[in-house]
N, C-alpha and C positions, 0 to 999 in steps of 0.2 A: 447576566450569566457569562462566565468566561471558562475556556475549557482548549486544550490542543486534540488535533488529528493528527494521526499518523496512520500509515499506510506502506506495503510492500517492502516487510523488512527484509525479507529472503535471507534468514539466517544470518544477517550481518551483526552480530553481538556488539561488536566496537561501536558500529553505527547507533545502533539501539541504545546503548550507555549513554553515549554523547548527547542524543535526543532528551532521553529521560533526566539526564542531569541537568540538560538546560530548562526544560520544562519545571523541574523543581526550582531552580534557581528564579524562575520567574513569579514564583508563588502559586504555581496552578496545580491543582490537584485533580482535578476531572481529564479524562482522556477517554477518545473514542478512536479505536484501532481498528482500520478498515480490511484487514486479513492480509493474505499471502504472508505468513508470519516466517515459514521454516526452510521452505524449499529454495535448493541451491547448494553450494559446494564448500561452504564456510562453517560456520559452528550454529548448527541447528540445536544440538541438546543446550548448549549454553543460552542461546536466544529464549529457547522453551522455557529453560529454568527461570530467566530472569521474567519472562510475561507471567510464569505461574505465581512470582512472587508479590506480585502487583495487587493492591487491594481489589478486590471484584465488586467492591462497592462505589468504588471510582473509577475505574477501567471498564468500558464497553468494547467487545470484542463482535466483529462479524466475521463469518467464514470467507474465504477467498478461493478462487478457482484451483489454487496450488494447494490450498487447505485441503480440499476436497480430493484432489487427485491422490493424494497422500492417503486418504482414508479409502478410495473407492478403486484404486489400480491395484493389481498384484504387483507385488514387489518385481516380477520376474519381465513384467510389461512396463513399468515405468519409464517415463520420459528421464532424461539427463539430472533436470532439476530437482525430480522428485528422489530418484535411485541415490544420487549424492547426499542426500538429507535423510532419507528413511533409516539407511543404517546406524544413526548417530542417536535413533530416538528412542525410548523407552516406553512402556506399556502406559505411563503415568501422562507423558505429554501427547500420544495420540488419544488418551481417551478426554484430555481436554479439547481438542481439535474436534473431538465427536461432538461435543456439548455444544458447539457454537452454530448459530443459525445465519441464515444468507441476510438476513437485515434485521434492522432494531429500530427502535425509537427511543431516543436518549433524553432523557429529562424532559418528557411531554413535548418538546420543542424541536427537535433534529431527527430527521430520518437518514439513517445510515446502510448502506450496502456497498459491497465490494466494489464493482460494475455497474450495472442497472437493476433497476428492481426485478427486470425477468429473467437476466441471465448475469451470470459472473463471468463470463468470456467475451462482450461486447463492450468496447470504448463507449462510455457516454457521451464524453465531450470532445471528441476526435472521431473522424472517421480516415478510412484507408483508402486512398484511391487505387484502381486498377493497375498505376503505374509504381505502388507503394508508399506512395507519398502521403506522410500525416499531416492531415488538416484539422482546423476547429470544424466541428459538425455544426450545419446550419440549424439554425434557430427552431424552428418550427420542428425539427426531427427531434431536437433535445426537449423540447416543451411535451411531445408527445409522449416520451419515456417517463416524464413527469407526471403524469396525468393522475390523478385520485391521490396524489398526496399533498396532505394539507399542511406537514410544516412547511416553515417560511425558509429555513436552511436544510440543504441535502447536501450530503457528503458520500463522494465516492471515490476509489483508487483506480488500481487495475493499469492506467496508462502510463504511470508512473512520472506524469507531466503536471508540475504545479500549474494549478489552473481555476480561476473562477467565472462563471458565467450569470449574468443576472436576467432572468426570465422576465419575459411582458408584463407579468402579472405582480412583478417584484421580489417574487420567492429567488435565492440564492444558491446555485450548486456550487461547489468548492469540490478540488481534488487536492490535498496536500501534498502530492509529491511523495518519491519513494524515499524513506530512511535509507535503504540498504544497496539498492539496484540503480545508479544512475543512469544506464545504456543498456540495450540488449537487441537482438534480434528476432522476428517471430514470423512464422508463415502463415498465421491465421489474422484475415482471409485472404491475404496473399503475403508475397514476402516483403516485409519494412523493416526497417530501424527506427528507434527511439533513442534519441541522445540528447542529454540535458546539457551537455558540455561541461560539466564540473563533477569534481569526486567526492563533493560535498553531502552529508545526510540532510535530507529535505522533511519538514514538517509545517503545521501551519498552528497559528493560534487564531480561535475564532472568540470574536467579544461583543455581546450584544447590550447597546444603551439605547435609551429613547425608543425603543422596539426596532433598530435599525442594526444590521450585522457589519460589523469591521473584521477584515480578514489580513494577516499578517503574514507574510510566507518567509519561514525563516531557514537559513541553509547554514548548516554547522561545518566547521572543518573537525578531521578526528584522523585517527592513525592509518587512513585510508590503503597506503601504501603495504601495510602488514596483511590489510585481506588482500590486497592484490598477490602478495608474493604466495598468501595459503591458497589462493585458487590456481596458481602458477604450480605450485607444488604438487596439487591434486591433478594435474593434467587439464587444466580449463583455461587455455588463454585466452577465449572471448569474456571470460567474468574477469580474469587479471588485466584486462586492457580496459573494459568499462570501470572498473573500481579504479585503476590508475588515472583515468582521463575524462570518464564520463561520455566516452565515444567508445565506438564498434566499428 
């Protein structure tokens, strides 16, 4: 079994196109998309149109917290990431988001959610210290959130950090990183920064043979400066810096 995992596109059409082209070049058909597809100041409608063109038999998508915000928050009360995207979206895009579920089981062997099984707003593999430092979460905390999941491979996104964690019973949890947003600042649970230190589009290839999963993290160059300039033209200097450098 071989497939690709993508997450946290955040309206970056150019990055998504690069990733999908790379997946196709590898001869991979199946894709699991871990959500947060459209929110951000970039190209939400183009990104949505590209996602809607994908074969639903081959591509499984879960709903992320920012996808949920686009559906549940009044336009006048949306945060900047949602308000930047909402005006670009047509009813068909929102209808597609409304059909997404918070978790799914892919091909009977893979459990997928955006953040954790219980919440779309909590980092599964990382914790944030009171001082705002982002660390690998303790193994017992990670395992507690995986209780009851029978699949040997578990996928999550949300933190934008590519990471694989092996549980004590052999199960593997993988975050493929972010397709379209390599760095950001957040105030939840306290102010912190996530910085991958590069401007490439990230995703992962998962391959199971002889009962064991192998993970290949892939970082792809694309025209990130075009996206950085677009963010700057829309008054989003924070996004412009993140897209240009992978830092904030």
